[in-house]
N, C-alpha and C positions, 0 to 999 in steps of 0.2 A: 185308081185308073189312072189317076195325074200324077202319083208318087209313082208310082211303077214307070211311069211312062218317061218319068223323069232320070229315075235311076237306069233307066235303059239307054239311056243317051252316053252314059257313062262308062259302056261296055260294048259299046259299037268298034272300038277300036283294040286288036289284040293286044298290044304293046299299055294299054289304059287297063289293064287289068289289077285289081288288086290284090297284091302279092308280096309277101314277104320271105327274107330268110333270113336264118341264123348264121352270122359271122362270127369270126375269134373266138371260138366254142373250145373251152377249155378242157373239156373231156373230149374224147373221138367220136364222132360219131355215126358216119359209113364210110366205109371206105371209097364207094365209089363215088360219093358227094364232091362237087367242086366248090373249095372252099372261097374260091375267090367270086363267086356269082352273088349277085345281090337280086333281092324281088324289087317288085317295086310297087308303089302303092298308085292310085290313081291320079290323072293331073289335076284334080282338084282338090285332093287332100293334103293335108301340112305333115310332116315330119316332126312326130312330135317325141322327143327322147324322157324317157323316165329316170327320175334320179332316186335309186333306191339306197338304202342305210347299210352303212361297212363298204358300198363298191361303188367307184369312181372311175370316170375317164371314158365309160362305156354308152355308145349313143345305138338308136335301132337305125336301120336304114330306111329312107323316101327317097322319093323323086328329086332328082338335083335341084329345081328349081324352086321349091318348097322353104318356107322360113324355119328354125328350130324352136319349137317351142317346151320349153322343160315344163315338166310335170312330175311331181313329186309321188311317190306311190310309199306310203306306210304302211309296217308290218305283213313286209313279204319274204321277206329270208327266212331259211330253213322251215319253210313251210309246204315242199314238194310232196307230193301223194308218193307213195308207192302201188301203182296199178301192177306192175309187172316187171320183173328181173330187167327185162331188155328195154322196158321203158327207164327206169332208173338210171340203167347205164347211159342212156339217151338225152336224161334230161340230168346227168350230171354234170350241168353248165352253171355258171353264175347267175341268178337272176337279173343281174343287169343285161344280159343278151336278150331283153324283154320287146320281143316282135308281137305280129299279130298270127305265131305258131299256135295252133290250139293244144300242142302239147305242153306247151310254158304256161300260159294263163290258166290251164285246167290243173294247174298243180297249186295256183292260190287259194287259199279258204275263203279269206276276206275281201270280196271285189268292191271296192271304194267306187263313190261317184265319178271320182277322175279315171278309174280304168274304164270303165263302161264307157266315158265317153271318147277316151281312147279309141279303145277296140272298135268305135261305131263309127269312127272318124275313119280309121284304118281298113273297117270292111274285111270281110272275111278273104281267107287266105285260097287261092283258086287259081294254082299254076296250071299251066301247058304242058302238054308231056313235051315238047323240046325245049320246055327251058330245066327239065331234071337233068339231073347227070348223065344218065346214059338214054337222053333224048325219049322217056319212055317210063312210066310208072314203072316202079318195083315191083315184081312176083311175089306171091307168097310160095308156101310148101307145096301148096295143088296147081302151082303155074298159072294161078287168075293173080287179076290187077285190078285197079280200078282207072274207071275211063273217063275221061275228061268231058263227055257227053252228057255224063250226071251232070254236071252244073248246070244244065240247062232243062226247062221244062217248056212240054209241050203241050200249048191249050186245047180245046175243044174248036177254038175258029183256026186251029191251025200255024197261030202265032207262038214263036219259042220265047221266054222269060227267063232271065239267071234267077239260080235257086240263091238268093243274098243271105240264107241262115246257112247253107251248107260252108265249111270250112275244113280244107284238107291239110294234115300234118304231116310234113314230108320228114319229120322226125321221126314217128315212128307208124307212117303210113297207114293212117285210120282217116275216119271223118269224123265230124263235129258239129252238134248243132249250137250254134252261135245264140240265136236266140231264146232257146230254151235255156241256156246256161245264164243269161243274163237277165232274164226278165220270166222266165218260167217258175213253174209253181212247185213241180216234181224235180228236185236237183239231184236226184239219185237215180232220172232215165239212164238208158243206157248210152243214148245219145250223148250226155255231159258226163256222165263216172269214167266209164270203161271207152269210152266210144265206138265207133261201129268199124269192123275191120271184115267182114261178113260179103266178100265180092262177088263169090257166088248167086247170092240171091237180093244183090245189091239194086238194082231197081225196084223188087217189088216192097223190099224194107224202106227205100225211100218213100215211094208212095204213099205206105203204109202211115209213116212216121208224120209224113206231111199233112193226115187229116185228124189226127191224135188231138184231143181236146187242148189240152197242154201246150200243145206246139201251137195250136191257131191262138191261142189266148196271148201266148208269147210274142208271135207275131204282130199281132194286133195293138200291144205293147212297143214293139220295137218302132211300127206306124208312126205311131202318138210321138215318140221320141225323137224320130226323125224331122218330124213334122215341124216340131217345136223347135228345132235348132236355131233356125231365123228371131223365132220371137225369144229366146234366152238370151241370143247374143243382143238384141235390143235392150233388153230389160238391163242387160249387162252396163250398156253403154250410156242407158239413161241414169244406172247408178253410179258409174263413175264419173259423168258430168255433175250430179248433184254433187259428189264428195270431191270435185275440184272447185266446184263454187262455193261448196260448205269453206272451205280451207282457205279462198280466197275473202271471203267475210271475215273471218277469225285474223287473218291478218290486218285488217282493218281495222278492227277491233284490237288490235295488239298496237298498233301505232299512236292510235287514240288514248288507249291507257299510257303505254309513255309518253305522251303528252303532257298529259294532265298529272303523270306522277312525277315528271321530271321538272314542271314548272310549280311544282306543290299544290297544287288546284283541287278542290272540291269534286266529287264526281257526278252525285244526286241532288237533287234539288228539293223542294218543299214539296212540290205537286208533280207529277211527271207521266198526268195523263193526255193522252194522243190529242186532247182538246182544248189541252192549257197551250200559252206560248211561249211558256217558258216551262223548259222537261227537265234542266241539269242540264249541267254542264256536258256529262259523257253523251249522253240521249240526243242532245242537241246538235253535237258534232258527229253524232252519228248520220244525223238526217242532214246535215252538212255535208257531210262525206260522201253521199248516197246519192248526190247530186251528179257527181263524175265516178260510181263505181257503179254500175249494174248487177254485180251479183249482191251489192250491199242495200240497194234500191229494191232487187226482188227479195230480197230476205224480209224487209220492214213492211212490205206492201202484203207478205205473206201473214207477218207478225199482227196487222193491223186487220186484215180481214178472216183471220182462224182463232186469232186470240192462245185461249189456253190448251188449243186443240194442233198446235204446231210447235216445234221446237222454237226456244226463244232465245238467242247468243245474247241481248242486251238487258235482259232482268239485271236483278241486283245480286241475285247467288251468282250468274255468270260473271258480272263486273268481279265479284270478290274471288272467283276460282281465276280470272285471267290476271289479276293482280300478284297472287299465291303464285302461280304459274313463271309469270315472270320473275321474280323476286328469287324463284327457286331455281330457275336458270343461270341467275346472275351470282347466286349462291355455290352453284355448282361450277360457274367458270371461274371463281374466285379459290373453290377447291381444289380445280385441278392446275392452276398456277401454282399454289401453296406447295401441291404433292409435289412438284418440280421443283421449287425451290428449295424443299428439305428443312432447311432452317427456318426459325419464324420466332417472332417476339410478339407479345401482347401487351396492349394498352386498354384501360378500363375504368369509367367512372361513372358517376351516377348525377342527375340532377330531379328538379320535381315537374311535372309537366302544368296543362292549365288546370289539369282538375285536381291535383296536388297529389296526384301518385308520383312514386318514384319510378323514375326509368332508369335500367343501366344499358350502357352502351360498351360494347366489346370492338375492338380494332384490331386486326393483324397486322403486323408489320414484313414483310420478306421481300425479296428480290425476284423481279420477271426476265426468269431466264431467258426470253427472246428478245427483251431490250436491252436488258442490265438494267434498269431502273428502280428505284427502291419503291414500292406500295406500302401505301396504309391503306386498307379496305377494311370496311365497315360491315362484320360480321353478323350482327344482333344488335335489335333492341329489345328488352325484356323487363316487364315491372317485376318489384323487386319489395318485399315487403317489410325486410330488414337489410342494414349494410354493416352488421358485422363481417368480420373476414368468413369464417365459415360458411355463412350463406352466400356471400360472394363467390367462394369456392366450389360450391356445390352449383351453380348457375352456370359458371363457367366450364367445369366438367362435364356437364350433362349439353352443352352447346356442342363441345368438343366429340362426346359421344353420336350425337346427331348425326356431323359432318364427318365421322368416321378418320379424326386425326389423333395420328399420336402424339399429343402434347407431351405425354412421359420422358418421351426420348429427343424430340427435336425442338422442342420449345428451348430457346437459348437465351430471352433475355424477356424482362418485365419492366414497364415505367409505370407511375400513378404518382397522384400529388402526395403530398404529406400528411394527409388525414391517416389518424392513428388506425384504421380497419384497415386501410392499406399498407402503410409504412410500418405497422406493428411489429416488433421484432420477436415475437411470441405468438399472439395471434391476430396479426394483420393476413392480409391476401398473400404476401409477398414472402412470409414465413412459411406458412401452410402450402403453397405451390414448391418451396424450396424441400420440404419433407418428402415429396414424392419425385421431386427432379432437382437436383441439386445443380446442376449446371444452368437453370434459369437465374441470370444474374439480376439482380434488381437495380433499376435505376432511378432514383427520385428525377423526377421531373426537372430540368434544368432552367425552363421558363418557370415555373411556380416557385423555383428557388431563385431566379434572379426578382420575382415580383415581392419576392418577401425582402429583399435586400433593399429596394426602394421604397417599400412601409416602413423600415426603419429608417430610411433617411427621411424621406418627409413627413415624420413624426417625431422628430429630434429635436424642433425646436417652434417656435407658433407661428414665426415668420413665414416656415414652410407649411405650415397647416393653412394659414391664408390663405395661400396661393392657390392651394386648389380645393378650397372647401364649395360648398353646393349652397345656392340663396336661400334662406329658408323660405317657404312658402310660394316664391315666385318663381314658375318655370320659365327658362329661358329657350324660349320658343325661335330665334334667330341660332340657336347652339348645334350643333349635331349630337345627336343622341348616344349617351354613352350607353353602352352594355359589358355588362358581367362576366362577358363568355367571349367577347373580342376586346384584348387588352389594348392592341391598337389602336381604338375606337379614344381612348383617353387622351391620347396624343392627337389625335386631328381633331377633335374637339377644344384643346387647349390652344392647336394654331388657330382656330376661327376663331377663338376672341383676339388672338393680336389683328389678323385681317379686318374685325371690325371691330375693333377699338371705338372706334367715334362715336357708336351709337351704342355701345356699353358703358360708356364711362363712367354715366351717372348711375348705372346698377353697381358698378365697382365699389365704390364709395360705400355701398350697405354691408361690406362684407365684415363677421366679426369673427370674433378673436376664438370664440368656444366653439372649436373643434374635436370631435373625437376621433379614436384612430381608425374606426370600421372607414370613414368619409374620406382618411386619409390616403386610404388603399388607392382610391381613382387617380391617383397623380401616377401610380406606377407605371406608365408606359411613357414616359418623358424619354427615354432613350427607346424608341419606336423602332428603329434599325436596327437593335442586338436584340428585341424580341421578335421581329419578325424572323429574323434569321434563325432563333432559335426553333421556333416553329414548322420550321422546312422539312421539307418531309425528306428531301434529300441529303439531308445532311447526317454526318457519323461522328463518333465520340471526338475522333482528333480534330476535328474542323469546330465542332463546338470548344473543345478547350484552348485551341488554337488563338479562336474569336474571342474567348474570353478572359484571356491573356492580353491578348490587343488592346483591347478595352479595358480594360483595368491599369493600362499602361497610359492609356490618353487622360484616364480621370486622375490618374496621379501627375499627371503634366497640368493640369488646371488647378492645381495646389501651388500657386506660383505669386509673386507679387506680381511678375509683368503680366500674367494671365488675368489678375485681376483687372488692371490696366486697361487692358483690352475691352472687358467686361463693362467697365465703369465708360470708357470711350463709346461704345455700343447704346449704352444708356441716354446717354447726354446726347447723341446724334437724334435718338428716336423723341424726346424730350422737344429739342428746336423745330424738329418738324412740325410738331404738336403746338408748338408754342402761340402761334396765331388765334387758334381755335380753345386752346383750353390753359388752365392756369393750374400747373405742379406745384404742390406743396413739397418743399427739401424736407430732410433729415431732420428732425429736431434733434440738438444737442440735451441730454438730460442733463438734470441736474446734479453736482457733483455732491456726491455723498461721501464724507469723512466716515472711518470704523473705526472705533476704538482699539487700540492694541492691548492685547490680552496680557497677561504675565505671562513670559515666557517666549511671546514669539517675538522674532528676529525681523524677518522683513514686514514690511507694510504695503496695505492693499490699495493701490493707487487703482483706481475704476478710469475705464477709458472715456474719455470727452470728447472724443470726436464721434460723429456717428458713424462717418462713413467706415473708420477702421473698428467701430463697434460693429458694423454691419459684416465685415469681411471678417474679423475673429468668429463672433459668436454665431454668424448662420453662414456664410460662405464655406469657410474651413471647416466646420461641423460638419457641414451633410458631407462634402467629399471625404473627411475622415470616416467616417459614421459608412458613406458606399464601401469604401476601399477594406475597412475591417470584415463589413458584413463577407464582401467577394471572399476573401482568406478563409474566412470560417466557414460559409458555406460549399465551397468550392473548394475542397481540399483532397478528394477521393486520386488526385492524380499521380498521387504518390502508391496506390494500389499496383500486385504484381501486374493484374489485366491491363491495366492502360502503360504500362513500363512498355508489356509488348506488342501492345496496340502501336506505340509511336514508333516500332522499328519500321513499320509498314507508310512512314512519310516519305516524300521523295526528298527533304531535308537530311532525313536521318539515314535511308540507304548511301547517298552522294558520303555522308559521313564516313558511312562504315567501310565504302568502297574505299577510299582514300586514305583512312588509317587502320584497314585491316584490323579492327578493334571490337568484331563481336563477342559480345559478354558470354562467358561463360555457361550462364545460367537462363540465357535469353529461353524465351517462351514455354516455362517452367511453372509459371504461372497461370498461363495459357491453356497448358497442359495439366493444370490439376481441375480445371474446370471442362474442359472439351476435351479431355484425353481420350472419350468414345470413339472422337470425329477424328482426331488427329493426332501424331507424338510429338515433343518437342526436339527428340533427337532428328526426326525425318523434317520439320522446321528449319532449324541449325543448318542441316545437309543441305537444302534446298536452297536455302537465303544466301549462301554462301558463292551460289552459282547465277541466283537470281539478282543480285545488287550487281554482276558485274554486264548483263547484258538488257537492264529495264530500260535505262537512257537510250538506248537504241531502237528498242520498241515503241517508247514513248514518242521518238523523232518520226515513225513510220507512221504514226497516228496524227501529228502536226502537220506533217507534209503536205499532204493535200489541200487544208485548209490552208495554208499560206500561199500555195499554187494557185489555190481558186479564191481568193479574198477577193472584195471586188473594194473598191476608193470611191467613197459618197464624195460627188462635186459639190451638192446641196449648200450653198450659204447658211443655211442652217442649223448644218449638220452639228453645230458644234453648242447648240443651243439646248442643251439636257435638263431635263427637272432633276428636283431635288432626289425623286423615287428611284430615278434612273443613276444618279451616283450612286445612290445607296446599293441598288443590285449590284452594278459593277465592283462595287468596295466587300461586297459579300462575296461574288464569285469570283476576286482576287484572293480571299481570303481561303476557301476553300481549296483553292489550289493545292495540291501534292498531299490531299490527305486519303486514307481508305477509299474515298469515291473515286478518286484520280487514278490510282495503281489497280482499282479491280476492272474500271473499263480499259484498260491498257489492256490487261492480262486478257478479259475476254474479247476482246477485238481482233488481238492475234492467235487468237487458241491456242493460248498458254497453260490450257485447265491440264490438257495431258501431257506436259512436260515437267509442269509445279504443280502436282495434285493436293501436295500437303499443303501450300500458300498459298493456292485457291480455295482451298474450304476453308482457311484461317481469315482471308479476305472477304469472304461469305458471309461468315459467324459474324466476324466484325462490322461489316455494312450492315446488316440486320440488326445490331443492338440499337434498342432505342435511344435516341437524348432525352425528349420530352414527350410529352401527351397531348399535345393541342387537336389530335384529329377526332378524339371522343369528344369533344368540344364543338368540335366542327360540327358534329351530329348533331348536339343540342339546338345549335341555331335553325336547322332544319326543324326541328323538334318541334318548335315553335311556329313554324310555319304551317305546319302539318296538321299538327292538333292546333287547332284556334280555337278562340270563344265558342264558335258555331258550330264546332267539329271535336268537341269534349268528351262525345260517350261513345269515340271510334274504338271499336274492337283490339284487342292488342296483338293479333294474329294480322289484322288488317293494316295497322302502326307499324308494324315490324316491315312489312311487305312493301309499304308505301317509303318507309324510310331506305332498304336500301335502293330501291328504285332513284328517290330522290338525290342519295348523295352518292351514288355509285352508276351515275351517268353516262362517266365514258367507257364503260363496258359493252361491246358490240352486241346484238340481241339478234341470235338466228330465229326466226320467226317459225321454222319447222321444227326446231328443238322445242320450243314454247308449247308448239301444236301436239306434240307427244307425251308432255306434261299435263297441259291440259286436259286433254283425252283421258288420262289416267284417272281422271276424278272421278267420272260416272260413266256407267255401262251404256246410256246412252248416247254418250260422246263418242265411244269408239265406235259406236254403228254408224254414226253417221259422219263420222271424219276421216274412218279406218277402212 
């Protein structure tokens, strides 16, 4: 009775009766109906449009003050029942015009819970007679019609109540029992299937139907359903609140995982019980962050109280899944940038980890189309049981297939060191890749080549070896540590020796003469500024060629007597500054030995008696000659057709071609031979002739804002630049006018559409690698992540942590990570989705 009283209040007003009218019907309904009429729901009901497959932009009408709540109905189309021919004509409408008219939803074979809830909220269709087209209910052939008073039932007490089960169809002029249709056992009942239209015996049939067992059972279930609506809503709100709190907990754990991963810190501890004081970094940070996060504190309290009887987000399994989810998100971000870039190059290198397992790192080089910067991203770190070219190729191919990357078409370059398994002309990795993709140009790492130049230089004579040897059995605690994967560390260590000369002079006296070639390699970074430049990410082949030539000219300039005199002068100044504290032994003149002139010899062998001249000839000039010779031999690929064509994109060459109008007739033929599938030489020559005339103007447009807004520093110390700053400025001045400069001008001015062939060639040229230091930088992280205390780390976890640590500049979208995280378990889907 309480339920009936509440429902009766909704029907006190005549305008609040729950009625619906189908509008915009594609098939004609009845001529006397007014298509502009709308039925209205009760003021307490919401308008809930239903989205049905293959039907769009159609809505059911409700009261104007209510919100729209979309509701998807599946499997509704093409399921109209054919009760009668007139019924089929009237129902010949699209299912999208779904209201609460029983003629429409009676044609649905399978009624989903969503439809039941929708119909129950809309209520039955019970229009008044004045709402009908002719202001009265239509009459049948016998002149009889439905009466609006039948919607009401008079109780023995004299009270009138509305029959909520009764619904009138305005389409086919029939009555329908909503309760029996939705909750009844007998779906073949006349009030459900054919509907009632016997107006002559209407009151009797209605009263008879109300007392049937099936109708009583359906009405009871309808009352239960309506009474449960507030509880269902409360349960849904509670579930939504828990879902939001769970997501907030996961976001906090993602931040903790990123912090530990980016700082190369261990996650777990030796003991992680709640009673232990030290529970590992991950658990301790979680407890610390819970002081400032209410959802996380609630989750930790629940885990401590219920233990295994509740879901736990901080277990070691969930830690691994979080690490994997973040790494997958990073890899997906790299893949998105890589697909947009289209062209890419690969660098591969191997090393042994702390557990003596050989690890393979793969780095892709491409251009970020959003910023125009060159990126070198770590893609994967995998254990390899063999370092043969075929095995390395198999790993590379598998990784590309996992990421769905078409390397056989868009891989335009590859850069490795000089190992036979990498550089081999027949069974090397570069040769095998070229068999599948001839466009994958191999570039022998320039930094490795220059390192070999220095190796030959420092092993040329005993004096050079003595300078760079290690001290046998005596570690230098005050010297900087020299790492084999950090070439610049050698230069830093040498610089420290000069700065701490006073404290090291006694140890230096114990140098030995017998040093092998391998030890001599550690002198390979005397020219630190060059190796630093060659290891840069933004460098391109033209910039490297230009800088190598610049360094070569400077080294050649040192082979001069005047330069040697300056060198001796600096040496004398150093000795003079230390003469009060130390005594230096001058160079000793060797005893002159005469050699017997053999028969047939014309010239006599006159040894050099002056020790300074002997040092100049046999040490100073020897080292310089070897360096120059090695540079000529190892950097002789500038004469290849590809390098010649790329040189046309230097600003200097653009100006020369513009002034002299001497573009070679065979220009870009070598480029087309390698990358003809992307661009043609004829198109490049045609666009180049127009590009050379307008390039300088576009470059001025880029530089003009910088000159206008350039601030002049008034600081007195502005001129005190360090040596590293000078080196950086020198590098920047050298890189000006290369492919990178021209590409930035084209990108910022939007010349891609005007010169598509030129832009494509610039993209390929800038994507070509110069050296392969990025895989070796990853190995530096490898030593921090897989340390002695973490030597049993699984390969999948190591790969994920390496991605998090090396690619720490990629933005992390927590929602995307959560979606990946929930895909690992059905339990996670249930509590997070």
